[in-house]
N, CA, C, O and CB atoms as a CASP TS submission, in Angstrom:
PFRMAT TS
TARGET T0000
AUTHOR 0000-0000-0000
METHOD Language model
MODEL 1
PARENT N/A
ATOM      1  N   MET     1     103.241  88.465  92.287  1.00  0.00           N
ATOM      2  CA  MET     1     104.291  88.671  93.277  1.00  0.00           C
ATOM      3  C   MET     1     104.969  87.327  93.526  1.00  0.00           C
ATOM      4  O   MET     1     104.271  86.335  93.735  1.00  0.00           O
ATOM      5  CB  MET     1     103.716  89.276  94.607  1.00  0.00           C
ATOM      6  N   PRO     2     106.308  87.252  93.513  1.00  0.00           N
ATOM      7  CA  PRO     2     107.000  85.992  93.740  1.00  0.00           C
ATOM      8  C   PRO     2     106.649  85.395  95.098  1.00  0.00           C
ATOM      9  O   PRO     2     106.359  86.119  96.050  1.00  0.00           O
ATOM     10  CB  PRO     2     108.501  86.192  93.632  1.00  0.00           C
ATOM     11  N   ALA     3     106.680  84.078  95.174  1.00  0.00           N
ATOM     12  CA  ALA     3     106.273  83.367  96.383  1.00  0.00           C
ATOM     13  C   ALA     3     107.144  83.699  97.591  1.00  0.00           C
ATOM     14  O   ALA     3     106.663  83.622  98.722  1.00  0.00           O
ATOM     15  CB  ALA     3     106.306  81.884  96.134  1.00  0.00           C
ATOM     16  N   ASN     4     108.403  84.063  97.390  1.00  0.00           N
ATOM     17  CA  ASN     4     109.294  84.325  98.516  1.00  0.00           C
ATOM     18  C   ASN     4     109.165  85.736  99.085  1.00  0.00           C
ATOM     19  O   ASN     4     109.819  86.053 100.079  1.00  0.00           O
ATOM     20  CB  ASN     4     110.708  84.091  98.096  1.00  0.00           C
ATOM     21  N   GLN     5     108.345  86.582  98.487  1.00  0.00           N
ATOM     22  CA  GLN     5     108.148  87.929  99.001  1.00  0.00           C
ATOM     23  C   GLN     5     106.886  87.989  99.849  1.00  0.00           C
ATOM     24  O   GLN     5     105.868  87.408  99.473  1.00  0.00           O
ATOM     25  CB  GLN     5     108.070  88.942  97.851  1.00  0.00           C
ATOM     26  N   PRO     6     106.933  88.679 100.987  1.00  0.00           N
ATOM     27  CA  PRO     6     105.732  88.785 101.811  1.00  0.00           C
ATOM     28  C   PRO     6     104.661  89.611 101.097  1.00  0.00           C
ATOM     29  O   PRO     6     104.971  90.539 100.350  1.00  0.00           O
ATOM     30  CB  PRO     6     106.069  89.414 103.178  1.00  0.00           C
ATOM     31  N   GLU     7     103.425  89.265 101.333  1.00  0.00           N
ATOM     32  CA  GLU     7     102.324  90.020 100.742  1.00  0.00           C
ATOM     33  C   GLU     7     102.163  91.314 101.518  1.00  0.00           C
ATOM     34  O   GLU     7     102.125  91.307 102.748  1.00  0.00           O
ATOM     35  CB  GLU     7     100.999  89.195 100.747  1.00  0.00           C
ATOM     36  N   LEU     8     102.070  92.419 100.805  1.00  0.00           N
ATOM     37  CA  LEU     8     101.912  93.714 101.446  1.00  0.00           C
ATOM     38  C   LEU     8     100.427  94.016 101.626  1.00  0.00           C
ATOM     39  O   LEU     8      99.612  93.606 100.799  1.00  0.00           O
ATOM     40  CB  LEU     8     102.602  94.825 100.620  1.00  0.00           C
ATOM     41  N   PRO     9     100.063  94.727 102.694  1.00  0.00           N
ATOM     42  CA  PRO     9      98.654  95.044 102.908  1.00  0.00           C
ATOM     43  C   PRO     9      98.144  96.024 101.865  1.00  0.00           C
ATOM     44  O   PRO     9      98.929  96.804 101.326  1.00  0.00           O
ATOM     45  CB  PRO     9      98.445  95.615 104.303  1.00  0.00           C
ATOM     46  N   PRO    10      96.850  96.006 101.566  1.00  0.00           N
ATOM     47  CA  PRO    10      96.308  96.952 100.592  1.00  0.00           C
ATOM     48  C   PRO    10      96.450  98.383 101.080  1.00  0.00           C
ATOM     49  O   PRO    10      96.401  98.643 102.282  1.00  0.00           O
ATOM     50  CB  PRO    10      94.842  96.642 100.306  1.00  0.00           C
ATOM     51  N   ARG    11      96.622  99.293 100.164  1.00  0.00           N
ATOM     52  CA  ARG    11      96.836 100.694 100.506  1.00  0.00           C
ATOM     53  C   ARG    11      95.561 101.507 100.296  1.00  0.00           C
ATOM     54  O   ARG    11      95.634 102.716 100.078  1.00  0.00           O
ATOM     55  CB  ARG    11      97.981 101.279  99.672  1.00  0.00           C
ATOM     56  N   SER    12      94.406 100.871 100.357  1.00  0.00           N
ATOM     57  CA  SER    12      93.165 101.573 100.082  1.00  0.00           C
ATOM     58  C   SER    12      92.936 102.725 101.058  1.00  0.00           C
ATOM     59  O   SER    12      92.318 103.726 100.693  1.00  0.00           O
ATOM     60  CB  SER    12      92.000 100.606 100.138  1.00  0.00           C
ATOM     61  N   SER    13      93.425 102.599 102.295  1.00  0.00           N
ATOM     62  CA  SER    13      93.250 103.695 103.247  1.00  0.00           C
ATOM     63  C   SER    13      94.024 104.933 102.808  1.00  0.00           C
ATOM     64  O   SER    13      93.558 106.055 103.008  1.00  0.00           O
ATOM     65  CB  SER    13      93.698 103.264 104.647  1.00  0.00           C
ATOM     66  N   LEU    14      95.191 104.746 102.216  1.00  0.00           N
ATOM     67  CA  LEU    14      95.950 105.883 101.696  1.00  0.00           C
ATOM     68  C   LEU    14      95.193 106.529 100.542  1.00  0.00           C
ATOM     69  O   LEU    14      95.130 107.755 100.446  1.00  0.00           O
ATOM     70  CB  LEU    14      97.359 105.440 101.236  1.00  0.00           C
ATOM     71  N   LYS    15      94.625 105.715  99.677  1.00  0.00           N
ATOM     72  CA  LYS    15      93.858 106.256  98.548  1.00  0.00           C
ATOM     73  C   LYS    15      92.672 107.068  99.057  1.00  0.00           C
ATOM     74  O   LYS    15      92.388 108.146  98.535  1.00  0.00           O
ATOM     75  CB  LYS    15      93.369 105.115  97.620  1.00  0.00           C
ATOM     76  N   ARG    16      91.978 106.557 100.073  1.00  0.00           N
ATOM     77  CA  ARG    16      90.836 107.300 100.630  1.00  0.00           C
ATOM     78  C   ARG    16      91.290 108.637 101.210  1.00  0.00           C
ATOM     79  O   ARG    16      90.628 109.657 101.015  1.00  0.00           O
ATOM     80  CB  ARG    16      90.124 106.466 101.719  1.00  0.00           C
ATOM     81  N   LEU    17      92.413 108.633 101.920  1.00  0.00           N
ATOM     82  CA  LEU    17      92.940 109.886 102.470  1.00  0.00           C
ATOM     83  C   LEU    17      93.288 110.867 101.357  1.00  0.00           C
ATOM     84  O   LEU    17      92.989 112.057 101.453  1.00  0.00           O
ATOM     85  CB  LEU    17      94.177 109.613 103.338  1.00  0.00           C
ATOM     86  N   ARG    18      93.920 110.363 100.303  1.00  0.00           N
ATOM     87  CA  ARG    18      94.313 111.232  99.184  1.00  0.00           C
ATOM     88  C   ARG    18      93.086 111.816  98.491  1.00  0.00           C
ATOM     89  O   ARG    18      93.045 113.006  98.178  1.00  0.00           O
ATOM     90  CB  ARG    18      95.170 110.451  98.168  1.00  0.00           C
ATOM     91  N   GLU    19      92.094 110.971  98.256  1.00  0.00           N
ATOM     92  CA  GLU    19      90.878 111.442  97.590  1.00  0.00           C
ATOM     93  C   GLU    19      90.110 112.423  98.472  1.00  0.00           C
ATOM     94  O   GLU    19      89.542 113.392  97.967  1.00  0.00           O
ATOM     95  CB  GLU    19      89.981 110.256  97.219  1.00  0.00           C
ATOM     96  N   LYS    20      90.086 112.185  99.771  1.00  0.00           N
ATOM     97  CA  LYS    20      89.431 113.106 100.702  1.00  0.00           C
ATOM     98  C   LYS    20      90.095 114.472 100.656  1.00  0.00           C
ATOM     99  O   LYS    20      89.427 115.499 100.777  1.00  0.00           O
ATOM    100  CB  LYS    20      89.467 112.549 102.134  1.00  0.00           C
ATOM    101  N   ALA    21      91.422 114.482 100.478  1.00  0.00           N
ATOM    102  CA  ALA    21      92.185 115.733 100.366  1.00  0.00           C
ATOM    103  C   ALA    21      92.069 116.350  98.972  1.00  0.00           C
ATOM    104  O   ALA    21      92.634 117.411  98.704  1.00  0.00           O
ATOM    105  CB  ALA    21      93.657 115.481 100.696  1.00  0.00           C
ATOM    106  N   GLU    22      91.327 115.673  98.087  1.00  0.00           N
ATOM    107  CA  GLU    22      91.114 116.129  96.710  1.00  0.00           C
ATOM    108  C   GLU    22      92.426 116.321  95.953  1.00  0.00           C
ATOM    109  O   GLU    22      92.622 117.321  95.262  1.00  0.00           O
ATOM    110  CB  GLU    22      90.332 117.432  96.710  1.00  0.00           C
ATOM    111  N   LEU    23      93.318 115.343  96.099  1.00  0.00           N
ATOM    112  CA  LEU    23      94.603 115.367  95.404  1.00  0.00           C
ATOM    113  C   LEU    23      94.692 114.201  94.437  1.00  0.00           C
ATOM    114  O   LEU    23      94.220 113.102  94.731  1.00  0.00           O
ATOM    115  CB  LEU    23      95.771 115.322  96.407  1.00  0.00           C
ATOM    116  N   SER    24      95.294 114.442  93.289  1.00  0.00           N
ATOM    117  CA  SER    24      95.602 113.353  92.367  1.00  0.00           C
ATOM    118  C   SER    24      96.877 112.668  92.858  1.00  0.00           C
ATOM    119  O   SER    24      97.582 113.203  93.714  1.00  0.00           O
ATOM    120  CB  SER    24      95.767 113.879  90.891  1.00  0.00           C
ATOM    121  N   GLN    25      97.167 111.503  92.324  1.00  0.00           N
ATOM    122  CA  GLN    25      98.420 110.832  92.667  1.00  0.00           C
ATOM    123  C   GLN    25      99.607 111.711  92.295  1.00  0.00           C
ATOM    124  O   GLN    25     100.570 111.812  93.055  1.00  0.00           O
ATOM    125  CB  GLN    25      98.520 109.467  91.956  1.00  0.00           C
ATOM    126  N   GLU    26      99.542 112.343  91.135  1.00  0.00           N
ATOM    127  CA  GLU    26     100.644 113.198  90.680  1.00  0.00           C
ATOM    128  C   GLU    26     100.832 114.408  91.593  1.00  0.00           C
ATOM    129  O   GLU    26     101.962 114.786  91.904  1.00  0.00           O
ATOM    130  CB  GLU    26     100.393 113.665  89.246  1.00  0.00           C
ATOM    131  N   ALA    27      99.720 115.017  92.022  1.00  0.00           N
ATOM    132  CA  ALA    27      99.819 116.187  92.908  1.00  0.00           C
ATOM    133  C   ALA    27     100.447 115.796  94.241  1.00  0.00           C
ATOM    134  O   ALA    27     101.326 116.494  94.746  1.00  0.00           O
ATOM    135  CB  ALA    27      98.425 116.816  93.141  1.00  0.00           C
ATOM    136  N   LEU    28      99.995 114.679  94.808  1.00  0.00           N
ATOM    137  CA  LEU    28     100.576 114.222  96.071  1.00  0.00           C
ATOM    138  C   LEU    28     102.054 113.884  95.891  1.00  0.00           C
ATOM    139  O   LEU    28     102.878 114.189  96.753  1.00  0.00           O
ATOM    140  CB  LEU    28      99.809 112.997  96.608  1.00  0.00           C
ATOM    141  N   ALA    29     102.376 113.262  94.783  1.00  0.00           N
ATOM    142  CA  ALA    29     103.770 112.915  94.503  1.00  0.00           C
ATOM    143  C   ALA    29     104.655 114.159  94.466  1.00  0.00           C
ATOM    144  O   ALA    29     105.751 114.162  95.028  1.00  0.00           O
ATOM    145  CB  ALA    29     103.873 112.160  93.174  1.00  0.00           C
ATOM    146  N   ARG    30     104.176 115.219  93.801  1.00  0.00           N
ATOM    147  CA  ARG    30     104.958 116.468  93.735  1.00  0.00           C
ATOM    148  C   ARG    30     105.174 117.054  95.125  1.00  0.00           C
ATOM    149  O   ARG    30     106.266 117.522  95.445  1.00  0.00           O
ATOM    150  CB  ARG    30     104.251 117.502  92.835  1.00  0.00           C
ATOM    151  N   ILE    31     104.131 117.027  95.945  1.00  0.00           N
ATOM    152  CA  ILE    31     104.223 117.584  97.304  1.00  0.00           C
ATOM    153  C   ILE    31     105.245 116.823  98.144  1.00  0.00           C
ATOM    154  O   ILE    31     106.032 117.422  98.877  1.00  0.00           O
ATOM    155  CB  ILE    31     102.848 117.547  97.994  1.00  0.00           C
ATOM    156  N   VAL    32     105.223 115.499  98.028  1.00  0.00           N
ATOM    157  CA  VAL    32     106.083 114.655  98.863  1.00  0.00           C
ATOM    158  C   VAL    32     107.487 114.512  98.281  1.00  0.00           C
ATOM    159  O   VAL    32     108.436 114.238  99.016  1.00  0.00           O
ATOM    160  CB  VAL    32     105.457 113.278  99.032  1.00  0.00           C
ATOM    161  N   GLY    33     107.626 114.694  96.970  1.00  0.00           N
ATOM    162  CA  GLY    33     108.936 114.572  96.342  1.00  0.00           C
ATOM    163  C   GLY    33     109.243 113.171  95.852  1.00  0.00           C
ATOM    164  O   GLY    33     110.390 112.725  95.888  1.00  0.00           O
ATOM    165  N   VAL    34     108.195 112.474  95.388  1.00  0.00           N
ATOM    166  CA  VAL    34     108.351 111.141  94.802  1.00  0.00           C
ATOM    167  C   VAL    34     107.642 111.135  93.456  1.00  0.00           C
ATOM    168  O   VAL    34     107.040 112.137  93.068  1.00  0.00           O
ATOM    169  CB  VAL    34     107.779 110.024  95.748  1.00  0.00           C
ATOM    170  N   SER    35     107.708 110.026  92.745  1.00  0.00           N
ATOM    171  CA  SER    35     107.025 109.938  91.459  1.00  0.00           C
ATOM    172  C   SER    35     105.560 109.536  91.651  1.00  0.00           C
ATOM    173  O   SER    35     105.187 108.969  92.678  1.00  0.00           O
ATOM    174  CB  SER    35     107.741 108.930  90.539  1.00  0.00           C
ATOM    175  N   GLY    36     104.749 109.839  90.651  1.00  0.00           N
ATOM    176  CA  GLY    36     103.355 109.415  90.673  1.00  0.00           C
ATOM    177  C   GLY    36     103.242 107.902  90.714  1.00  0.00           C
ATOM    178  O   GLY    36     102.326 107.362  91.334  1.00  0.00           O
ATOM    179  N   LYS    37     104.162 107.222  90.062  1.00  0.00           N
ATOM    180  CA  LYS    37     104.172 105.757  90.076  1.00  0.00           C
ATOM    181  C   LYS    37     104.407 105.230  91.495  1.00  0.00           C
ATOM    182  O   LYS    37     103.838 104.212  91.887  1.00  0.00           O
ATOM    183  CB  LYS    37     105.258 105.217  89.119  1.00  0.00           C
ATOM    184  N   THR    38     105.243 105.928  92.254  1.00  0.00           N
ATOM    185  CA  THR    38     105.494 105.525  93.639  1.00  0.00           C
ATOM    186  C   THR    38     104.213 105.610  94.464  1.00  0.00           C
ATOM    187  O   THR    38     103.900 104.691  95.221  1.00  0.00           O
ATOM    188  CB  THR    38     106.590 106.405  94.269  1.00  0.00           C
ATOM    189  N   VAL    39     103.475 106.705  94.322  1.00  0.00           N
ATOM    190  CA  VAL    39     102.206 106.854  95.047  1.00  0.00           C
ATOM    191  C   VAL    39     101.241 105.751  94.627  1.00  0.00           C
ATOM    192  O   VAL    39     100.564 105.161  95.469  1.00  0.00           O
ATOM    193  CB  VAL    39     101.578 108.255  94.788  1.00  0.00           C
ATOM    194  N   SER    40     101.176 105.477  93.347  1.00  0.00           N
ATOM    195  CA  SER    40     100.317 104.400  92.846  1.00  0.00           C
ATOM    196  C   SER    40     100.708 103.061  93.465  1.00  0.00           C
ATOM    197  O   SER    40      99.846 102.283  93.875  1.00  0.00           O
ATOM    198  CB  SER    40     100.398 104.317  91.312  1.00  0.00           C
ATOM    199  N   ASN    41     102.001 102.802  93.528  1.00  0.00           N
ATOM    200  CA  ASN    41     102.477 101.543  94.119  1.00  0.00           C
ATOM    201  C   ASN    41     102.118 101.442  95.594  1.00  0.00           C
ATOM    202  O   ASN    41     101.755 100.365  96.066  1.00  0.00           O
ATOM    203  CB  ASN    41     103.989 101.414  93.948  1.00  0.00           C
ATOM    204  N   TRP    42     102.215 102.554  96.335  1.00  0.00           N
ATOM    205  CA  TRP    42     101.814 102.532  97.740  1.00  0.00           C
ATOM    206  C   TRP    42     100.354 102.157  97.867  1.00  0.00           C
ATOM    207  O   TRP    42      99.984 101.315  98.685  1.00  0.00           O
ATOM    208  CB  TRP    42     102.070 103.887  98.401  1.00  0.00           C
ATOM    209  N   GLU    43      99.520 102.794  97.044  1.00  0.00           N
ATOM    210  CA  GLU    43      98.080 102.572  97.129  1.00  0.00           C
ATOM    211  C   GLU    43      97.687 101.147  96.752  1.00  0.00           C
ATOM    212  O   GLU    43      96.706 100.612  97.268  1.00  0.00           O
ATOM    213  CB  GLU    43      97.354 103.552  96.237  1.00  0.00           C
ATOM    214  N   ARG    44      98.443 100.543  95.863  1.00  0.00           N
ATOM    215  CA  ARG    44      98.134  99.183  95.427  1.00  0.00           C
ATOM    216  C   ARG    44      98.853  98.125  96.260  1.00  0.00           C
ATOM    217  O   ARG    44      98.697  96.928  96.017  1.00  0.00           O
ATOM    218  CB  ARG    44      98.498  99.014  93.969  1.00  0.00           C
ATOM    219  N   GLY    45      99.643  98.567  97.241  1.00  0.00           N
ATOM    220  CA  GLY    45     100.355  97.627  98.084  1.00  0.00           C
ATOM    221  C   GLY    45     101.541  96.978  97.404  1.00  0.00           C
ATOM    222  O   GLY    45     101.985  95.908  97.822  1.00  0.00           O
ATOM    223  N   MET    46     102.065  97.610  96.356  1.00  0.00           N
ATOM    224  CA  MET    46     103.192  97.053  95.606  1.00  0.00           C
ATOM    225  C   MET    46     104.539  97.436  96.210  1.00  0.00           C
ATOM    226  O   MET    46     105.558  96.817  95.903  1.00  0.00           O
ATOM    227  CB  MET    46     103.133  97.514  94.164  1.00  0.00           C
ATOM    228  N   SER    47     104.545  98.450  97.064  1.00  0.00           N
ATOM    229  CA  SER    47     105.778  98.845  97.734  1.00  0.00           C
ATOM    230  C   SER    47     105.418  99.495  99.063  1.00  0.00           C
ATOM    231  O   SER    47     104.292  99.945  99.272  1.00  0.00           O
ATOM    232  CB  SER    47     106.622  99.812  96.847  1.00  0.00           C
ATOM    233  N   ILE    48     106.386  99.532  99.940  1.00  0.00           N
ATOM    234  CA  ILE    48     106.201 100.134 101.253  1.00  0.00           C
ATOM    235  C   ILE    48     106.914 101.475 101.261  1.00  0.00           C
ATOM    236  O   ILE    48     108.053 101.589 100.809  1.00  0.00           O
ATOM    237  CB  ILE    48     106.734  99.205 102.390  1.00  0.00           C
ATOM    238  N   ALA    49     106.237 102.481 101.776  1.00  0.00           N
ATOM    239  CA  ALA    49     106.815 103.818 101.803  1.00  0.00           C
ATOM    240  C   ALA    49     107.965 103.895 102.789  1.00  0.00           C
ATOM    241  O   ALA    49     107.884 103.367 103.898  1.00  0.00           O
ATOM    242  CB  ALA    49     105.754 104.850 102.156  1.00  0.00           C
ATOM    243  N   SER    50     109.023 104.548 102.384  1.00  0.00           N
ATOM    244  CA  SER    50     110.170 104.818 103.235  1.00  0.00           C
ATOM    245  C   SER    50     110.571 106.259 102.954  1.00  0.00           C
ATOM    246  O   SER    50     111.254 106.542 101.970  1.00  0.00           O
ATOM    247  CB  SER    50     111.365 103.806 102.969  1.00  0.00           C
ATOM    248  N   LEU    51     110.142 107.161 103.820  1.00  0.00           N
ATOM    249  CA  LEU    51     110.290 108.583 103.571  1.00  0.00           C
ATOM    250  C   LEU    51     111.165 109.259 104.614  1.00  0.00           C
ATOM    251  O   LEU    51     111.304 108.773 105.736  1.00  0.00           O
ATOM    252  CB  LEU    51     108.939 109.242 103.534  1.00  0.00           C
ATOM    253  N   THR    52     111.752 110.384 104.231  1.00  0.00           N
ATOM    254  CA  THR    52     112.490 111.200 105.187  1.00  0.00           C
ATOM    255  C   THR    52     111.490 111.920 106.089  1.00  0.00           C
ATOM    256  O   THR    52     110.297 111.965 105.791  1.00  0.00           O
ATOM    257  CB  THR    52     113.422 112.218 104.458  1.00  0.00           C
ATOM    258  N   VAL    53     111.977 112.475 107.175  1.00  0.00           N
ATOM    259  CA  VAL    53     111.103 113.206 108.093  1.00  0.00           C
ATOM    260  C   VAL    53     110.414 114.381 107.376  1.00  0.00           C
ATOM    261  O   VAL    53     109.203 114.547 107.525  1.00  0.00           O
ATOM    262  CB  VAL    53     111.915 113.720 109.307  1.00  0.00           C
ATOM    263  N   PRO    54     111.148 115.203 106.601  1.00  0.00           N
ATOM    264  CA  PRO    54     110.465 116.286 105.888  1.00  0.00           C
ATOM    265  C   PRO    54     109.390 115.769 104.913  1.00  0.00           C
ATOM    266  O   PRO    54     108.339 116.392 104.761  1.00  0.00           O
ATOM    267  CB  PRO    54     111.488 117.122 105.127  1.00  0.00           C
ATOM    268  N   GLN    55     109.655 114.641 104.261  1.00  0.00           N
ATOM    269  CA  GLN    55     108.649 114.070 103.361  1.00  0.00           C
ATOM    270  C   GLN    55     107.425 113.595 104.139  1.00  0.00           C
ATOM    271  O   GLN    55     106.296 113.780 103.686  1.00  0.00           O
ATOM    272  CB  GLN    55     109.246 112.905 102.559  1.00  0.00           C
ATOM    273  N   MET    56     107.638 112.986 105.302  1.00  0.00           N
ATOM    274  CA  MET    56     106.520 112.536 106.130  1.00  0.00           C
ATOM    275  C   MET    56     105.676 113.732 106.577  1.00  0.00           C
ATOM    276  O   MET    56     104.446 113.668 106.569  1.00  0.00           O
ATOM    277  CB  MET    56     107.036 111.751 107.360  1.00  0.00           C
ATOM    278  N   LYS    57     106.338 114.812 106.963  1.00  0.00           N
ATOM    279  CA  LYS    57     105.614 116.016 107.370  1.00  0.00           C
ATOM    280  C   LYS    57     104.792 116.565 106.215  1.00  0.00           C
ATOM    281  O   LYS    57     103.639 116.954 106.398  1.00  0.00           O
ATOM    282  CB  LYS    57     106.588 117.086 107.881  1.00  0.00           C
ATOM    283  N   ALA    58     105.385 116.598 105.018  1.00  0.00           N
ATOM    284  CA  ALA    58     104.674 117.090 103.836  1.00  0.00           C
ATOM    285  C   ALA    58     103.479 116.199 103.515  1.00  0.00           C
ATOM    286  O   ALA    58     102.406 116.697 103.174  1.00  0.00           O
ATOM    287  CB  ALA    58     105.621 117.161 102.627  1.00  0.00           C
ATOM    288  N   LEU    59     103.661 114.877 103.624  1.00  0.00           N
ATOM    289  CA  LEU    59     102.581 113.934 103.355  1.00  0.00           C
ATOM    290  C   LEU    59     101.425 114.159 104.327  1.00  0.00           C
ATOM    291  O   LEU    59     100.270 114.251 103.912  1.00  0.00           O
ATOM    292  CB  LEU    59     103.092 112.483 103.454  1.00  0.00           C
ATOM    293  N   CYS    60     101.733 114.247 105.607  1.00  0.00           N
ATOM    294  CA  CYS    60     100.693 114.459 106.617  1.00  0.00           C
ATOM    295  C   CYS    60      99.954 115.774 106.389  1.00  0.00           C
ATOM    296  O   CYS    60      98.726 115.829 106.459  1.00  0.00           O
ATOM    297  CB  CYS    60     101.303 114.440 108.021  1.00  0.00           C
ATOM    298  N   GLU    61     100.709 116.822 106.119  1.00  0.00           N
ATOM    299  CA  GLU    61     100.095 118.128 105.887  1.00  0.00           C
ATOM    300  C   GLU    61      99.200 118.095 104.648  1.00  0.00           C
ATOM    301  O   GLU    61      98.088 118.623 104.676  1.00  0.00           O
ATOM    302  CB  GLU    61     101.179 119.208 105.731  1.00  0.00           C
ATOM    303  N   ALA    62      99.666 117.490 103.578  1.00  0.00           N
ATOM    304  CA  ALA    62      98.886 117.421 102.342  1.00  0.00           C
ATOM    305  C   ALA    62      97.589 116.635 102.529  1.00  0.00           C
ATOM    306  O   ALA    62      96.555 116.978 101.956  1.00  0.00           O
ATOM    307  CB  ALA    62      99.717 116.787 101.234  1.00  0.00           C
ATOM    308  N   LEU    63      97.658 115.576 103.340  1.00  0.00           N
ATOM    309  CA  LEU    63      96.480 114.730 103.542  1.00  0.00           C
ATOM    310  C   LEU    63      95.612 115.218 104.701  1.00  0.00           C
ATOM    311  O   LEU    63      94.504 114.720 104.895  1.00  0.00           O
ATOM    312  CB  LEU    63      96.909 113.291 103.792  1.00  0.00           C
ATOM    313  N   GLY    64      96.105 116.186 105.470  1.00  0.00           N
ATOM    314  CA  GLY    64      95.344 116.711 106.592  1.00  0.00           C
ATOM    315  C   GLY    64      95.193 115.713 107.726  1.00  0.00           C
ATOM    316  O   GLY    64      94.148 115.640 108.373  1.00  0.00           O
ATOM    317  N   VAL    65      96.263 114.936 107.961  1.00  0.00           N
ATOM    318  CA  VAL    65      96.235 113.911 109.010  1.00  0.00           C
ATOM    319  C   VAL    65      97.484 114.021 109.871  1.00  0.00           C
ATOM    320  O   VAL    65      98.438 114.721 109.533  1.00  0.00           O
ATOM    321  CB  VAL    65      96.126 112.492 108.397  1.00  0.00           C
ATOM    322  N   THR    66      97.451 113.311 110.993  1.00  0.00           N
ATOM    323  CA  THR    66      98.645 113.198 111.832  1.00  0.00           C
ATOM    324  C   THR    66      99.404 111.941 111.405  1.00  0.00           C
ATOM    325  O   THR    66      98.888 111.111 110.656  1.00  0.00           O
ATOM    326  CB  THR    66      98.270 113.144 113.363  1.00  0.00           C
ATOM    327  N   LEU    67     100.608 111.823 111.884  1.00  0.00           N
ATOM    328  CA  LEU    67     101.417 110.638 111.580  1.00  0.00           C
ATOM    329  C   LEU    67     100.701 109.358 112.019  1.00  0.00           C
ATOM    330  O   LEU    67     100.782 108.336 111.338  1.00  0.00           O
ATOM    331  CB  LEU    67     102.794 110.737 112.268  1.00  0.00           C
ATOM    332  N   ASP    68     100.011 109.413 113.139  1.00  0.00           N
ATOM    333  CA  ASP    68      99.291 108.245 113.656  1.00  0.00           C
ATOM    334  C   ASP    68      98.150 107.793 112.755  1.00  0.00           C
ATOM    335  O   ASP    68      97.720 106.643 112.834  1.00  0.00           O
ATOM    336  CB  ASP    68      98.750 108.547 115.025  1.00  0.00           C
ATOM    337  N   GLU    69      97.657 108.678 111.903  1.00  0.00           N
ATOM    338  CA  GLU    69      96.538 108.344 111.024  1.00  0.00           C
ATOM    339  C   GLU    69      96.976 107.756 109.682  1.00  0.00           C
ATOM    340  O   GLU    69      96.136 107.322 108.894  1.00  0.00           O
ATOM    341  CB  GLU    69      95.705 109.570 110.782  1.00  0.00           C
ATOM    342  N   LEU    70      98.287 107.741 109.417  1.00  0.00           N
ATOM    343  CA  LEU    70      98.800 107.139 108.184  1.00  0.00           C
ATOM    344  C   LEU    70      98.770 105.620 108.304  1.00  0.00           C
ATOM    345  O   LEU    70      98.785 105.091 109.416  1.00  0.00           O
ATOM    346  CB  LEU    70     100.240 107.634 107.883  1.00  0.00           C
ATOM    347  N   PRO    71      98.727 104.905 107.170  1.00  0.00           N
ATOM    348  CA  PRO    71      98.827 103.442 107.227  1.00  0.00           C
ATOM    349  C   PRO    71     100.085 103.029 107.990  1.00  0.00           C
ATOM    350  O   PRO    71     101.106 103.715 107.929  1.00  0.00           O
ATOM    351  CB  PRO    71      98.840 102.836 105.798  1.00  0.00           C
ATOM    352  N   ASP    72     100.010 101.924 108.698  1.00  0.00           N
ATOM    353  CA  ASP    72     101.072 101.491 109.612  1.00  0.00           C
ATOM    354  C   ASP    72     102.444 101.274 108.991  1.00  0.00           C
ATOM    355  O   ASP    72     103.447 101.376 109.697  1.00  0.00           O
ATOM    356  CB  ASP    72     100.661 100.247 110.253  1.00  0.00           C
ATOM    357  N   ASP    73     102.525 100.981 107.704  1.00  0.00           N
ATOM    358  CA  ASP    73     103.834 100.650 107.135  1.00  0.00           C
ATOM    359  C   ASP    73     104.584 101.844 106.548  1.00  0.00           C
ATOM    360  O   ASP    73     105.579 101.650 105.849  1.00  0.00           O
ATOM    361  CB  ASP    73     103.663  99.618 106.074  1.00  0.00           C
ATOM    362  N   PHE    74     104.144 103.051 106.806  1.00  0.00           N
ATOM    363  CA  PHE    74     104.925 104.217 106.408  1.00  0.00           C
ATOM    364  C   PHE    74     106.001 104.415 107.458  1.00  0.00           C
ATOM    365  O   PHE    74     105.706 104.435 108.652  1.00  0.00           O
ATOM    366  CB  PHE    74     104.029 105.498 106.255  1.00  0.00           C
ATOM    367  N   SER    75     107.239 104.561 107.028  1.00  0.00           N
ATOM    368  CA  SER    75     108.334 104.693 107.983  1.00  0.00           C
ATOM    369  C   SER    75     109.207 105.884 107.635  1.00  0.00           C
ATOM    370  O   SER    75     109.252 106.327 106.487  1.00  0.00           O
ATOM    371  CB  SER    75     109.173 103.415 108.019  1.00  0.00           C
ATOM    372  N   SER    76     109.883 106.384 108.621  1.00  0.00           N
ATOM    373  CA  SER    76     110.782 107.523 108.449  1.00  0.00           C
ATOM    374  C   SER    76     112.216 107.028 108.385  1.00  0.00           C
ATOM    375  O   SER    76     112.606 106.131 109.132  1.00  0.00           O
ATOM    376  CB  SER    76     110.610 108.548 109.596  1.00  0.00           C
ATOM    377  N   GLN    77     113.002 107.620 107.486  1.00  0.00           N
ATOM    378  CA  GLN    77     114.405 107.256 107.335  1.00  0.00           C
ATOM    379  C   GLN    77     115.332 108.351 107.864  1.00  0.00           C
ATOM    380  O   GLN    77     116.500 108.402 107.477  1.00  0.00           O
ATOM    381  CB  GLN    77     114.718 106.971 105.872  1.00  0.00           C
ATOM    382  N   GLY    78     114.844 109.211 108.723  1.00  0.00           N
ATOM    383  CA  GLY    78     115.690 110.284 109.250  1.00  0.00           C
ATOM    384  C   GLY    78     115.617 111.509 108.378  1.00  0.00           C
ATOM    385  O   GLY    78     114.880 111.529 107.392  1.00  0.00           O
ATOM    386  N   GLU    79     116.381 112.547 108.730  1.00  0.00           N
ATOM    387  CA  GLU    79     116.290 113.802 107.987  1.00  0.00           C
ATOM    388  C   GLU    79     117.266 113.897 106.884  1.00  0.00           C
ATOM    389  O   GLU    79     117.300 114.902 106.175  1.00  0.00           O
ATOM    390  CB  GLU    79     116.476 114.945 108.882  1.00  0.00           C
TER
END
């Protein structure tokens, strides 16, 4: 990662939630409407999630959690 970019926190908590829900990265990606690579990047801390409200709802439902239980850097971009 270039020196001028802030270090992102590890996404291991997202991976644990996904595995607890018994979903593959690809399955979660299909549910949320992103690519499997995007889910992988979130889990490895390579990118920060920026999702629409419907995508956030789908993510929470798929993982069986509330919005408050998601990692702190997931954000909503409106509907």
